[in-house]
mmCIF entry with sequence, helices, sheets and N, C-alpha, C, O atoms, coordinates in Angstrom:
data_MODEL
# 
_entry.id   MODEL 
# 
_entity.id                         1 
_entity.type                       polymer 
_entity.pdbx_number_of_molecules   1 
# 
_entity_poly.entity_id                      1 
_entity_poly.type                           'polypeptide(L)' 
_entity_poly.nstd_linkage                   no 
_entity_poly.nstd_monomer                   no 
_entity_poly.pdbx_seq_one_letter_code       MDIRLEWGPEGVAALGADCAVLVVVDVLSFCTTTDLVLGNGGRVLTREIRRRHPGG 
_entity_poly.pdbx_seq_one_letter_code_can   MDIRLEWGPEGVAALGADCAVLVVVDVLSFCTTTDLVLGNGGRVLTREIRRRHPGG 
_entity_poly.pdbx_strand_id                 A 
# 
loop_
_entity_poly_seq.entity_id 
_entity_poly_seq.num 
_entity_poly_seq.mon_id 
_entity_poly_seq.hetero 
1 1  MET n 
1 2  ASP n 
1 3  ILE n 
1 4  ARG n 
1 5  LEU n 
1 6  GLU n 
1 7  TRP n 
1 8  GLY n 
1 9  PRO n 
1 10 GLU n 
1 11 GLY n 
1 12 VAL n 
1 13 ALA n 
1 14 ALA n 
1 15 LEU n 
1 16 GLY n 
1 17 ALA n 
1 18 ASP n 
1 19 CYS n 
1 20 ALA n 
1 21 VAL n 
1 22 LEU n 
1 23 VAL n 
1 24 VAL n 
1 25 VAL n 
1 26 ASP n 
1 27 VAL n 
1 28 LEU n 
1 29 SER n 
1 30 PHE n 
1 31 CYS n 
1 32 THR n 
1 33 THR n 
1 34 THR n 
1 35 ASP n 
1 36 LEU n 
1 37 VAL n 
1 38 LEU n 
1 39 GLY n 
1 40 ASN n 
1 41 GLY n 
1 42 GLY n 
1 43 ARG n 
1 44 VAL n 
1 45 LEU n 
1 46 THR n 
1 47 ARG n 
1 48 GLU n 
1 49 ILE n 
1 50 ARG n 
1 51 ARG n 
1 52 ARG n 
1 53 HIS n 
1 54 PRO n 
1 55 GLY n 
1 56 GLY n 
# 
_struct_asym.id          A 
_struct_asym.entity_id   1 
# 
loop_
_struct_conf.conf_type_id 
_struct_conf.id 
_struct_conf.pdbx_PDB_helix_id 
_struct_conf.beg_label_comp_id 
_struct_conf.beg_label_asym_id 
_struct_conf.beg_label_seq_id 
_struct_conf.pdbx_beg_PDB_ins_code 
_struct_conf.end_label_comp_id 
_struct_conf.end_label_asym_id 
_struct_conf.end_label_seq_id 
_struct_conf.pdbx_end_PDB_ins_code 
_struct_conf.beg_auth_comp_id 
_struct_conf.beg_auth_asym_id 
_struct_conf.beg_auth_seq_id 
_struct_conf.end_auth_comp_id 
_struct_conf.end_auth_asym_id 
_struct_conf.end_auth_seq_id 
_struct_conf.pdbx_PDB_helix_class 
_struct_conf.details 
_struct_conf.pdbx_PDB_helix_length 
HELX_P HELX_P1 AA1 GLY A 8  ? GLY A 16 ? GLY A 8  GLY A 16 1 ? 9  
HELX_P HELX_P2 AA2 PHE A 30 ? GLY A 39 ? PHE A 30 GLY A 39 1 ? 10 
# 
_struct_conf_type.id          HELX_P 
_struct_conf_type.criteria    ? 
_struct_conf_type.reference   ? 
# 
loop_
_atom_site.group_PDB 
_atom_site.id 
_atom_site.type_symbol 
_atom_site.label_atom_id 
_atom_site.label_alt_id 
_atom_site.label_comp_id 
_atom_site.label_asym_id 
_atom_site.label_entity_id 
_atom_site.label_seq_id 
_atom_site.pdbx_PDB_ins_code 
_atom_site.Cartn_x 
_atom_site.Cartn_y 
_atom_site.Cartn_z 
_atom_site.occupancy 
_atom_site.B_iso_or_equiv 
_atom_site.pdbx_formal_charge 
_atom_site.auth_seq_id 
_atom_site.auth_comp_id 
_atom_site.auth_asym_id 
_atom_site.auth_atom_id 
_atom_site.pdbx_PDB_model_num 
ATOM 1   N N  . MET A 1 1  ? 91.520 98.832  84.195  1.00 0.00 ? 1  MET A N  1 
ATOM 2   C CA . MET A 1 1  ? 91.187 99.144  85.573  1.00 0.00 ? 1  MET A CA 1 
ATOM 3   C C  . MET A 1 1  ? 92.277 98.567  86.457  1.00 0.00 ? 1  MET A C  1 
ATOM 4   O O  . MET A 1 1  ? 92.620 97.391  86.340  1.00 0.00 ? 1  MET A O  1 
ATOM 5   N N  . ASP A 1 2  ? 92.821 99.386  87.338  1.00 0.00 ? 2  ASP A N  1 
ATOM 6   C CA . ASP A 1 2  ? 93.809 98.929  88.305  1.00 0.00 ? 2  ASP A CA 1 
ATOM 7   C C  . ASP A 1 2  ? 93.137 98.656  89.638  1.00 0.00 ? 2  ASP A C  1 
ATOM 8   O O  . ASP A 1 2  ? 92.252 99.398  90.064  1.00 0.00 ? 2  ASP A O  1 
ATOM 9   N N  . ILE A 1 3  ? 93.561 97.592  90.287  1.00 0.00 ? 3  ILE A N  1 
ATOM 10  C CA . ILE A 1 3  ? 93.066 97.265  91.618  1.00 0.00 ? 3  ILE A CA 1 
ATOM 11  C C  . ILE A 1 3  ? 94.266 97.201  92.543  1.00 0.00 ? 3  ILE A C  1 
ATOM 12  O O  . ILE A 1 3  ? 95.243 96.506  92.264  1.00 0.00 ? 3  ILE A O  1 
ATOM 13  N N  . ARG A 1 4  ? 94.188 97.931  93.644  1.00 0.00 ? 4  ARG A N  1 
ATOM 14  C CA . ARG A 1 4  ? 95.242 97.892  94.653  1.00 0.00 ? 4  ARG A CA 1 
ATOM 15  C C  . ARG A 1 4  ? 94.617 97.537  95.987  1.00 0.00 ? 4  ARG A C  1 
ATOM 16  O O  . ARG A 1 4  ? 93.517 97.989  96.303  1.00 0.00 ? 4  ARG A O  1 
ATOM 17  N N  . LEU A 1 5  ? 95.299 96.748  96.750  1.00 0.00 ? 5  LEU A N  1 
ATOM 18  C CA . LEU A 1 5  ? 94.845 96.355  98.074  1.00 0.00 ? 5  LEU A CA 1 
ATOM 19  C C  . LEU A 1 5  ? 95.850 96.858  99.102  1.00 0.00 ? 5  LEU A C  1 
ATOM 20  O O  . LEU A 1 5  ? 97.060 96.710  98.931  1.00 0.00 ? 5  LEU A O  1 
ATOM 21  N N  . GLU A 1 6  ? 95.342 97.445  100.153 1.00 0.00 ? 6  GLU A N  1 
ATOM 22  C CA . GLU A 1 6  ? 96.189 97.937  101.237 1.00 0.00 ? 6  GLU A CA 1 
ATOM 23  C C  . GLU A 1 6  ? 95.539 97.564  102.555 1.00 0.00 ? 6  GLU A C  1 
ATOM 24  O O  . GLU A 1 6  ? 94.403 97.090  102.588 1.00 0.00 ? 6  GLU A O  1 
ATOM 25  N N  . TRP A 1 7  ? 96.262 97.780  103.634 1.00 0.00 ? 7  TRP A N  1 
ATOM 26  C CA . TRP A 1 7  ? 95.818 97.371  104.956 1.00 0.00 ? 7  TRP A CA 1 
ATOM 27  C C  . TRP A 1 7  ? 95.870 98.541  105.924 1.00 0.00 ? 7  TRP A C  1 
ATOM 28  O O  . TRP A 1 7  ? 96.872 99.254  105.974 1.00 0.00 ? 7  TRP A O  1 
ATOM 29  N N  . GLY A 1 8  ? 94.813 98.749  106.690 1.00 0.00 ? 8  GLY A N  1 
ATOM 30  C CA . GLY A 1 8  ? 94.806 99.693  107.786 1.00 0.00 ? 8  GLY A CA 1 
ATOM 31  C C  . GLY A 1 8  ? 94.835 101.159 107.390 1.00 0.00 ? 8  GLY A C  1 
ATOM 32  O O  . GLY A 1 8  ? 94.742 101.504 106.211 1.00 0.00 ? 8  GLY A O  1 
ATOM 33  N N  . PRO A 1 9  ? 94.967 102.021 108.401 1.00 0.00 ? 9  PRO A N  1 
ATOM 34  C CA . PRO A 1 9  ? 94.982 103.467 108.161 1.00 0.00 ? 9  PRO A CA 1 
ATOM 35  C C  . PRO A 1 9  ? 96.107 103.908 107.221 1.00 0.00 ? 9  PRO A C  1 
ATOM 36  O O  . PRO A 1 9  ? 95.947 104.846 106.439 1.00 0.00 ? 9  PRO A O  1 
ATOM 37  N N  . GLU A 1 10 ? 97.232 103.225 107.309 1.00 0.00 ? 10 GLU A N  1 
ATOM 38  C CA . GLU A 1 10 ? 98.351 103.563 106.428 1.00 0.00 ? 10 GLU A CA 1 
ATOM 39  C C  . GLU A 1 10 ? 97.985 103.302 104.971 1.00 0.00 ? 10 GLU A C  1 
ATOM 40  O O  . GLU A 1 10 ? 98.367 104.061 104.080 1.00 0.00 ? 10 GLU A O  1 
ATOM 41  N N  . GLY A 1 11 ? 97.246 102.227 104.739 1.00 0.00 ? 11 GLY A N  1 
ATOM 42  C CA . GLY A 1 11 ? 96.801 101.907 103.386 1.00 0.00 ? 11 GLY A CA 1 
ATOM 43  C C  . GLY A 1 11 ? 95.833 102.938 102.844 1.00 0.00 ? 11 GLY A C  1 
ATOM 44  O O  . GLY A 1 11 ? 95.907 103.316 101.675 1.00 0.00 ? 11 GLY A O  1 
ATOM 45  N N  . VAL A 1 12 ? 94.922 103.393 103.696 1.00 0.00 ? 12 VAL A N  1 
ATOM 46  C CA . VAL A 1 12 ? 93.977 104.434 103.282 1.00 0.00 ? 12 VAL A CA 1 
ATOM 47  C C  . VAL A 1 12 ? 94.736 105.706 102.929 1.00 0.00 ? 12 VAL A C  1 
ATOM 48  O O  . VAL A 1 12 ? 94.449 106.346 101.917 1.00 0.00 ? 12 VAL A O  1 
ATOM 49  N N  . ALA A 1 13 ? 95.696 106.068 103.759 1.00 0.00 ? 13 ALA A N  1 
ATOM 50  C CA . ALA A 1 13 ? 96.494 107.273 103.489 1.00 0.00 ? 13 ALA A CA 1 
ATOM 51  C C  . ALA A 1 13 ? 97.263 107.129 102.178 1.00 0.00 ? 13 ALA A C  1 
ATOM 52  O O  . ALA A 1 13 ? 97.354 108.083 101.406 1.00 0.00 ? 13 ALA A O  1 
ATOM 53  N N  . ALA A 1 14 ? 97.810 105.955 101.925 1.00 0.00 ? 14 ALA A N  1 
ATOM 54  C CA . ALA A 1 14 ? 98.596 105.729 100.717 1.00 0.00 ? 14 ALA A CA 1 
ATOM 55  C C  . ALA A 1 14 ? 97.730 105.783 99.458  1.00 0.00 ? 14 ALA A C  1 
ATOM 56  O O  . ALA A 1 14 ? 98.167 106.288 98.424  1.00 0.00 ? 14 ALA A O  1 
ATOM 57  N N  . LEU A 1 15 ? 96.513 105.265 99.543  1.00 0.00 ? 15 LEU A N  1 
ATOM 58  C CA . LEU A 1 15 ? 95.640 105.212 98.373  1.00 0.00 ? 15 LEU A CA 1 
ATOM 59  C C  . LEU A 1 15 ? 94.787 106.467 98.197  1.00 0.00 ? 15 LEU A C  1 
ATOM 60  O O  . LEU A 1 15 ? 94.392 106.798 97.079  1.00 0.00 ? 15 LEU A O  1 
ATOM 61  N N  . GLY A 1 16 ? 94.506 107.157 99.282  1.00 0.00 ? 16 GLY A N  1 
ATOM 62  C CA . GLY A 1 16 ? 93.582 108.285 99.252  1.00 0.00 ? 16 GLY A CA 1 
ATOM 63  C C  . GLY A 1 16 ? 93.919 109.356 98.242  1.00 0.00 ? 16 GLY A C  1 
ATOM 64  O O  . GLY A 1 16 ? 93.020 109.929 97.626  1.00 0.00 ? 16 GLY A O  1 
ATOM 65  N N  . ALA A 1 17 ? 95.188 109.638 98.059  1.00 0.00 ? 17 ALA A N  1 
ATOM 66  C CA . ALA A 1 17 ? 95.590 110.691 97.136  1.00 0.00 ? 17 ALA A CA 1 
ATOM 67  C C  . ALA A 1 17 ? 95.491 110.252 95.677  1.00 0.00 ? 17 ALA A C  1 
ATOM 68  O O  . ALA A 1 17 ? 95.408 111.092 94.782  1.00 0.00 ? 17 ALA A O  1 
ATOM 69  N N  . ASP A 1 18 ? 95.501 108.942 95.434  1.00 0.00 ? 18 ASP A N  1 
ATOM 70  C CA . ASP A 1 18 ? 95.546 108.423 94.060  1.00 0.00 ? 18 ASP A CA 1 
ATOM 71  C C  . ASP A 1 18 ? 94.238 107.833 93.556  1.00 0.00 ? 18 ASP A C  1 
ATOM 72  O O  . ASP A 1 18 ? 94.096 107.606 92.355  1.00 0.00 ? 18 ASP A O  1 
ATOM 73  N N  . CYS A 1 19 ? 93.280 107.578 94.442  1.00 0.00 ? 19 CYS A N  1 
ATOM 74  C CA . CYS A 1 19 ? 92.065 106.857 94.056  1.00 0.00 ? 19 CYS A CA 1 
ATOM 75  C C  . CYS A 1 19 ? 90.830 107.747 94.156  1.00 0.00 ? 19 CYS A C  1 
ATOM 76  O O  . CYS A 1 19 ? 90.672 108.510 95.110  1.00 0.00 ? 19 CYS A O  1 
ATOM 77  N N  . ALA A 1 20 ? 89.969 107.637 93.165  1.00 0.00 ? 20 ALA A N  1 
ATOM 78  C CA . ALA A 1 20 ? 88.692 108.340 93.215  1.00 0.00 ? 20 ALA A CA 1 
ATOM 79  C C  . ALA A 1 20 ? 87.716 107.632 94.143  1.00 0.00 ? 20 ALA A C  1 
ATOM 80  O O  . ALA A 1 20 ? 86.828 108.263 94.716  1.00 0.00 ? 20 ALA A O  1 
ATOM 81  N N  . VAL A 1 21 ? 87.882 106.307 94.291  1.00 0.00 ? 21 VAL A N  1 
ATOM 82  C CA . VAL A 1 21 ? 86.983 105.503 95.120  1.00 0.00 ? 21 VAL A CA 1 
ATOM 83  C C  . VAL A 1 21 ? 87.814 104.550 95.959  1.00 0.00 ? 21 VAL A C  1 
ATOM 84  O O  . VAL A 1 21 ? 88.696 103.863 95.443  1.00 0.00 ? 21 VAL A O  1 
ATOM 85  N N  . LEU A 1 22 ? 87.529 104.510 97.260  1.00 0.00 ? 22 LEU A N  1 
ATOM 86  C CA . LEU A 1 22 ? 88.140 103.529 98.157  1.00 0.00 ? 22 LEU A CA 1 
ATOM 87  C C  . LEU A 1 22 ? 87.030 102.627 98.672  1.00 0.00 ? 22 LEU A C  1 
ATOM 88  O O  . LEU A 1 22 ? 85.982 103.117 99.094  1.00 0.00 ? 22 LEU A O  1 
ATOM 89  N N  . VAL A 1 23 ? 87.240 101.339 98.645  1.00 0.00 ? 23 VAL A N  1 
ATOM 90  C CA . VAL A 1 23 ? 86.286 100.385 99.193  1.00 0.00 ? 23 VAL A CA 1 
ATOM 91  C C  . VAL A 1 23 ? 86.905 99.813  100.458 1.00 0.00 ? 23 VAL A C  1 
ATOM 92  O O  . VAL A 1 23 ? 87.983 99.219  100.424 1.00 0.00 ? 23 VAL A O  1 
ATOM 93  N N  . VAL A 1 24 ? 86.207 100.001 101.578 1.00 0.00 ? 24 VAL A N  1 
ATOM 94  C CA . VAL A 1 24 ? 86.694 99.506  102.862 1.00 0.00 ? 24 VAL A CA 1 
ATOM 95  C C  . VAL A 1 24 ? 85.907 98.254  103.215 1.00 0.00 ? 24 VAL A C  1 
ATOM 96  O O  . VAL A 1 24 ? 84.678 98.279  103.285 1.00 0.00 ? 24 VAL A O  1 
ATOM 97  N N  . VAL A 1 25 ? 86.621 97.166  103.434 1.00 0.00 ? 25 VAL A N  1 
ATOM 98  C CA . VAL A 1 25 ? 85.992 95.917  103.857 1.00 0.00 ? 25 VAL A CA 1 
ATOM 99  C C  . VAL A 1 25 ? 86.456 95.664  105.279 1.00 0.00 ? 25 VAL A C  1 
ATOM 100 O O  . VAL A 1 25 ? 87.622 95.354  105.523 1.00 0.00 ? 25 VAL A O  1 
ATOM 101 N N  . ASP A 1 26 ? 85.536 95.801  106.205 1.00 0.00 ? 26 ASP A N  1 
ATOM 102 C CA . ASP A 1 26 ? 85.876 95.670  107.618 1.00 0.00 ? 26 ASP A CA 1 
ATOM 103 C C  . ASP A 1 26 ? 84.671 95.086  108.334 1.00 0.00 ? 26 ASP A C  1 
ATOM 104 O O  . ASP A 1 26 ? 83.858 95.824  108.890 1.00 0.00 ? 26 ASP A O  1 
ATOM 105 N N  . VAL A 1 27 ? 84.553 93.793  108.324 1.00 0.00 ? 27 VAL A N  1 
ATOM 106 C CA . VAL A 1 27 ? 83.365 93.152  108.875 1.00 0.00 ? 27 VAL A CA 1 
ATOM 107 C C  . VAL A 1 27 ? 83.342 93.113  110.394 1.00 0.00 ? 27 VAL A C  1 
ATOM 108 O O  . VAL A 1 27 ? 82.288 92.897  110.992 1.00 0.00 ? 27 VAL A O  1 
ATOM 109 N N  . LEU A 1 28 ? 84.494 93.318  111.026 1.00 0.00 ? 28 LEU A N  1 
ATOM 110 C CA . LEU A 1 28 ? 84.547 93.218  112.482 1.00 0.00 ? 28 LEU A CA 1 
ATOM 111 C C  . LEU A 1 28 ? 84.221 94.517  113.192 1.00 0.00 ? 28 LEU A C  1 
ATOM 112 O O  . LEU A 1 28 ? 83.780 94.494  114.342 1.00 0.00 ? 28 LEU A O  1 
ATOM 113 N N  . SER A 1 29 ? 84.425 95.639  112.541 1.00 0.00 ? 29 SER A N  1 
ATOM 114 C CA . SER A 1 29 ? 84.168 96.912  113.214 1.00 0.00 ? 29 SER A CA 1 
ATOM 115 C C  . SER A 1 29 ? 83.507 97.909  112.265 1.00 0.00 ? 29 SER A C  1 
ATOM 116 O O  . SER A 1 29 ? 84.019 99.010  112.062 1.00 0.00 ? 29 SER A O  1 
ATOM 117 N N  . PHE A 1 30 ? 82.388 97.528  111.693 1.00 0.00 ? 30 PHE A N  1 
ATOM 118 C CA . PHE A 1 30 ? 81.694 98.370  110.732 1.00 0.00 ? 30 PHE A CA 1 
ATOM 119 C C  . PHE A 1 30 ? 81.316 99.717  111.330 1.00 0.00 ? 30 PHE A C  1 
ATOM 120 O O  . PHE A 1 30 ? 81.463 100.744 110.667 1.00 0.00 ? 30 PHE A O  1 
ATOM 121 N N  . CYS A 1 31 ? 80.835 99.735  112.563 1.00 0.00 ? 31 CYS A N  1 
ATOM 122 C CA . CYS A 1 31 ? 80.404 100.994 113.182 1.00 0.00 ? 31 CYS A CA 1 
ATOM 123 C C  . CYS A 1 31 ? 81.573 101.958 113.340 1.00 0.00 ? 31 CYS A C  1 
ATOM 124 O O  . CYS A 1 31 ? 81.431 103.150 113.069 1.00 0.00 ? 31 CYS A O  1 
ATOM 125 N N  . THR A 1 32 ? 82.719 101.460 113.772 1.00 0.00 ? 32 THR A N  1 
ATOM 126 C CA . THR A 1 32 ? 83.895 102.308 113.928 1.00 0.00 ? 32 THR A CA 1 
ATOM 127 C C  . THR A 1 32 ? 84.334 102.854 112.579 1.00 0.00 ? 32 THR A C  1 
ATOM 128 O O  . THR A 1 32 ? 84.636 104.042 112.461 1.00 0.00 ? 32 THR A O  1 
ATOM 129 N N  . THR A 1 33 ? 84.373 102.010 111.570 1.00 0.00 ? 33 THR A N  1 
ATOM 130 C CA . THR A 1 33 ? 84.774 102.441 110.237 1.00 0.00 ? 33 THR A CA 1 
ATOM 131 C C  . THR A 1 33 ? 83.821 103.497 109.708 1.00 0.00 ? 33 THR A C  1 
ATOM 132 O O  . THR A 1 33 ? 84.259 104.502 109.148 1.00 0.00 ? 33 THR A O  1 
ATOM 133 N N  . THR A 1 34 ? 82.520 103.282 109.877 1.00 0.00 ? 34 THR A N  1 
ATOM 134 C CA . THR A 1 34 ? 81.521 104.244 109.419 1.00 0.00 ? 34 THR A CA 1 
ATOM 135 C C  . THR A 1 34 ? 81.711 105.582 110.107 1.00 0.00 ? 34 THR A C  1 
ATOM 136 O O  . THR A 1 34 ? 81.657 106.626 109.457 1.00 0.00 ? 34 THR A O  1 
ATOM 137 N N  . ASP A 1 35 ? 81.931 105.566 111.401 1.00 0.00 ? 35 ASP A N  1 
ATOM 138 C CA . ASP A 1 35 ? 82.153 106.800 112.163 1.00 0.00 ? 35 ASP A CA 1 
ATOM 139 C C  . ASP A 1 35 ? 83.379 107.556 111.652 1.00 0.00 ? 35 ASP A C  1 
ATOM 140 O O  . ASP A 1 35 ? 83.337 108.776 111.495 1.00 0.00 ? 35 ASP A O  1 
ATOM 141 N N  . LEU A 1 36 ? 84.455 106.840 111.396 1.00 0.00 ? 36 LEU A N  1 
ATOM 142 C CA . LEU A 1 36 ? 85.675 107.484 110.900 1.00 0.00 ? 36 LEU A CA 1 
ATOM 143 C C  . LEU A 1 36 ? 85.479 108.082 109.514 1.00 0.00 ? 36 LEU A C  1 
ATOM 144 O O  . LEU A 1 36 ? 85.928 109.197 109.249 1.00 0.00 ? 36 LEU A O  1 
ATOM 145 N N  . VAL A 1 37 ? 84.815 107.350 108.634 1.00 0.00 ? 37 VAL A N  1 
ATOM 146 C CA . VAL A 1 37 ? 84.592 107.843 107.274 1.00 0.00 ? 37 VAL A CA 1 
ATOM 147 C C  . VAL A 1 37 ? 83.720 109.098 107.296 1.00 0.00 ? 37 VAL A C  1 
ATOM 148 O O  . VAL A 1 37 ? 84.072 110.110 106.690 1.00 0.00 ? 37 VAL A O  1 
ATOM 149 N N  . LEU A 1 38 ? 82.593 109.032 107.989 1.00 0.00 ? 38 LEU A N  1 
ATOM 150 C CA . LEU A 1 38 ? 81.683 110.174 108.035 1.00 0.00 ? 38 LEU A CA 1 
ATOM 151 C C  . LEU A 1 38 ? 82.313 111.364 108.749 1.00 0.00 ? 38 LEU A C  1 
ATOM 152 O O  . LEU A 1 38 ? 82.106 112.510 108.350 1.00 0.00 ? 38 LEU A O  1 
ATOM 153 N N  . GLY A 1 39 ? 83.072 111.098 109.789 1.00 0.00 ? 39 GLY A N  1 
ATOM 154 C CA . GLY A 1 39 ? 83.740 112.165 110.532 1.00 0.00 ? 39 GLY A CA 1 
ATOM 155 C C  . GLY A 1 39 ? 84.789 112.896 109.724 1.00 0.00 ? 39 GLY A C  1 
ATOM 156 O O  . GLY A 1 39 ? 85.164 114.020 110.056 1.00 0.00 ? 39 GLY A O  1 
ATOM 157 N N  . ASN A 1 40 ? 85.271 112.259 108.655 1.00 0.00 ? 40 ASN A N  1 
ATOM 158 C CA . ASN A 1 40 ? 86.274 112.880 107.802 1.00 0.00 ? 40 ASN A CA 1 
ATOM 159 C C  . ASN A 1 40 ? 85.696 113.338 106.466 1.00 0.00 ? 40 ASN A C  1 
ATOM 160 O O  . ASN A 1 40 ? 86.436 113.550 105.505 1.00 0.00 ? 40 ASN A O  1 
ATOM 161 N N  . GLY A 1 41 ? 84.369 113.490 106.408 1.00 0.00 ? 41 GLY A N  1 
ATOM 162 C CA . GLY A 1 41 ? 83.722 114.048 105.225 1.00 0.00 ? 41 GLY A CA 1 
ATOM 163 C C  . GLY A 1 41 ? 83.420 113.060 104.119 1.00 0.00 ? 41 GLY A C  1 
ATOM 164 O O  . GLY A 1 41 ? 83.059 113.470 103.016 1.00 0.00 ? 41 GLY A O  1 
ATOM 165 N N  . GLY A 1 42 ? 83.556 111.764 104.383 1.00 0.00 ? 42 GLY A N  1 
ATOM 166 C CA . GLY A 1 42 ? 83.282 110.764 103.356 1.00 0.00 ? 42 GLY A CA 1 
ATOM 167 C C  . GLY A 1 42 ? 81.826 110.342 103.343 1.00 0.00 ? 42 GLY A C  1 
ATOM 168 O O  . GLY A 1 42 ? 81.018 110.824 104.137 1.00 0.00 ? 42 GLY A O  1 
ATOM 169 N N  . ARG A 1 43 ? 81.503 109.439 102.437 1.00 0.00 ? 43 ARG A N  1 
ATOM 170 C CA . ARG A 1 43 ? 80.162 108.878 102.344 1.00 0.00 ? 43 ARG A CA 1 
ATOM 171 C C  . ARG A 1 43 ? 80.254 107.376 102.490 1.00 0.00 ? 43 ARG A C  1 
ATOM 172 O O  . ARG A 1 43 ? 81.238 106.764 102.074 1.00 0.00 ? 43 ARG A O  1 
ATOM 173 N N  . VAL A 1 44 ? 79.233 106.782 103.079 1.00 0.00 ? 44 VAL A N  1 
ATOM 174 C CA . VAL A 1 44 ? 79.164 105.332 103.237 1.00 0.00 ? 44 VAL A CA 1 
ATOM 175 C C  . VAL A 1 44 ? 77.936 104.836 102.486 1.00 0.00 ? 44 VAL A C  1 
ATOM 176 O O  . VAL A 1 44 ? 76.813 105.262 102.756 1.00 0.00 ? 44 VAL A O  1 
ATOM 177 N N  . LEU A 1 45 ? 78.163 103.939 101.551 1.00 0.00 ? 45 LEU A N  1 
ATOM 178 C CA . LEU A 1 45 ? 77.071 103.329 100.799 1.00 0.00 ? 45 LEU A CA 1 
ATOM 179 C C  . LEU A 1 45 ? 76.983 101.871 101.217 1.00 0.00 ? 45 LEU A C  1 
ATOM 180 O O  . LEU A 1 45 ? 77.909 101.097 100.975 1.00 0.00 ? 45 LEU A O  1 
ATOM 181 N N  . THR A 1 46 ? 75.894 101.500 101.832 1.00 0.00 ? 46 THR A N  1 
ATOM 182 C CA . THR A 1 46 ? 75.738 100.121 102.291 1.00 0.00 ? 46 THR A CA 1 
ATOM 183 C C  . THR A 1 46 ? 74.862 99.339  101.321 1.00 0.00 ? 46 THR A C  1 
ATOM 184 O O  . THR A 1 46 ? 74.035 99.902  100.604 1.00 0.00 ? 46 THR A O  1 
ATOM 185 N N  . ARG A 1 47 ? 75.062 98.067  101.319 1.00 0.00 ? 47 ARG A N  1 
ATOM 186 C CA . ARG A 1 47 ? 74.270 97.173  100.478 1.00 0.00 ? 47 ARG A CA 1 
ATOM 187 C C  . ARG A 1 47 ? 73.808 95.996  101.316 1.00 0.00 ? 47 ARG A C  1 
ATOM 188 O O  . ARG A 1 47 ? 74.557 95.474  102.142 1.00 0.00 ? 47 ARG A O  1 
ATOM 189 N N  . GLU A 1 48 ? 72.567 95.583  101.097 1.00 0.00 ? 48 GLU A N  1 
ATOM 190 C CA . GLU A 1 48 ? 72.020 94.425  101.788 1.00 0.00 ? 48 GLU A CA 1 
ATOM 191 C C  . GLU A 1 48 ? 72.603 93.157  101.184 1.00 0.00 ? 48 GLU A C  1 
ATOM 192 O O  . GLU A 1 48 ? 72.706 93.025  99.964  1.00 0.00 ? 48 GLU A O  1 
ATOM 193 N N  . ILE A 1 49 ? 72.979 92.236  102.043 1.00 0.00 ? 49 ILE A N  1 
ATOM 194 C CA . ILE A 1 49 ? 73.444 90.937  101.580 1.00 0.00 ? 49 ILE A CA 1 
ATOM 195 C C  . ILE A 1 49 ? 72.229 90.022  101.455 1.00 0.00 ? 49 ILE A C  1 
ATOM 196 O O  . ILE A 1 49 ? 71.500 89.802  102.422 1.00 0.00 ? 49 ILE A O  1 
ATOM 197 N N  . ARG A 1 50 ? 72.030 89.510  100.284 1.00 0.00 ? 50 ARG A N  1 
ATOM 198 C CA . ARG A 1 50 ? 70.888 88.620  100.060 1.00 0.00 ? 50 ARG A CA 1 
ATOM 199 C C  . ARG A 1 50 ? 71.418 87.197  99.946  1.00 0.00 ? 50 ARG A C  1 
ATOM 200 O O  . ARG A 1 50 ? 72.243 86.886  99.088  1.00 0.00 ? 50 ARG A O  1 
ATOM 201 N N  . ARG A 1 51 ? 70.937 86.370  100.807 1.00 0.00 ? 51 ARG A N  1 
ATOM 202 C CA . ARG A 1 51 ? 71.377 84.971  100.817 1.00 0.00 ? 51 ARG A CA 1 
ATOM 203 C C  . ARG A 1 51 ? 70.575 84.175  99.808  1.00 0.00 ? 51 ARG A C  1 
ATOM 204 O O  . ARG A 1 51 ? 69.381 84.406  99.616  1.00 0.00 ? 51 ARG A O  1 
ATOM 205 N N  . ARG A 1 52 ? 71.240 83.246  99.176  1.00 0.00 ? 52 ARG A N  1 
ATOM 206 C CA . ARG A 1 52 ? 70.574 82.412  98.167  1.00 0.00 ? 52 ARG A CA 1 
ATOM 207 C C  . ARG A 1 52 ? 69.767 81.292  98.804  1.00 0.00 ? 52 ARG A C  1 
ATOM 208 O O  . ARG A 1 52 ? 68.733 80.884  98.274  1.00 0.00 ? 52 ARG A O  1 
ATOM 209 N N  . HIS A 1 53 ? 70.241 80.797  99.938  1.00 0.00 ? 53 HIS A N  1 
ATOM 210 C CA . HIS A 1 53 ? 69.578 79.674  100.598 1.00 0.00 ? 53 HIS A CA 1 
ATOM 211 C C  . HIS A 1 53 ? 69.162 80.094  102.011 1.00 0.00 ? 53 HIS A C  1 
ATOM 212 O O  . HIS A 1 53 ? 69.912 80.785  102.701 1.00 0.00 ? 53 HIS A O  1 
ATOM 213 N N  . PRO A 1 54 ? 67.976 79.677  102.436 1.00 0.00 ? 54 PRO A N  1 
ATOM 214 C CA . PRO A 1 54 ? 67.543 79.995  103.797 1.00 0.00 ? 54 PRO A CA 1 
ATOM 215 C C  . PRO A 1 54 ? 68.537 79.452  104.816 1.00 0.00 ? 54 PRO A C  1 
ATOM 216 O O  . PRO A 1 54 ? 68.994 78.313  104.724 1.00 0.00 ? 54 PRO A O  1 
ATOM 217 N N  . GLY A 1 55 ? 68.855 80.298  105.785 1.00 0.00 ? 55 GLY A N  1 
ATOM 218 C CA . GLY A 1 55 ? 69.751 79.868  106.862 1.00 0.00 ? 55 GLY A CA 1 
ATOM 219 C C  . GLY A 1 55 ? 71.222 79.885  106.503 1.00 0.00 ? 55 GLY A C  1 
ATOM 220 O O  . GLY A 1 55 ? 72.039 79.447  107.313 1.00 0.00 ? 55 GLY A O  1 
ATOM 221 N N  . GLY A 1 56 ? 71.590 80.355  105.363 1.00 0.00 ? 56 GLY A N  1 
ATOM 222 C CA . GLY A 1 56 ? 73.003 80.324  105.078 1.00 0.00 ? 56 GLY A CA 1 
ATOM 223 C C  . GLY A 1 56 ? 73.377 81.129  103.926 1.00 0.00 ? 56 GLY A C  1 
ATOM 224 O O  . GLY A 1 56 ? 74.555 81.191  103.572 1.00 0.00 ? 56 GLY A O  1 
# 
């Protein structure tokens, strides 16, 4: 399995042609990222974060 990391829209463009799956990690602007992905025909799969300890 190969893992490649890229940054920003240029990174998505560079990887998009070669990857079956792109994982976008963008904690500061999730809504904007979701809008862009869906607007371009992609799918967004979200997962709940479960904390191990209360309050943290």
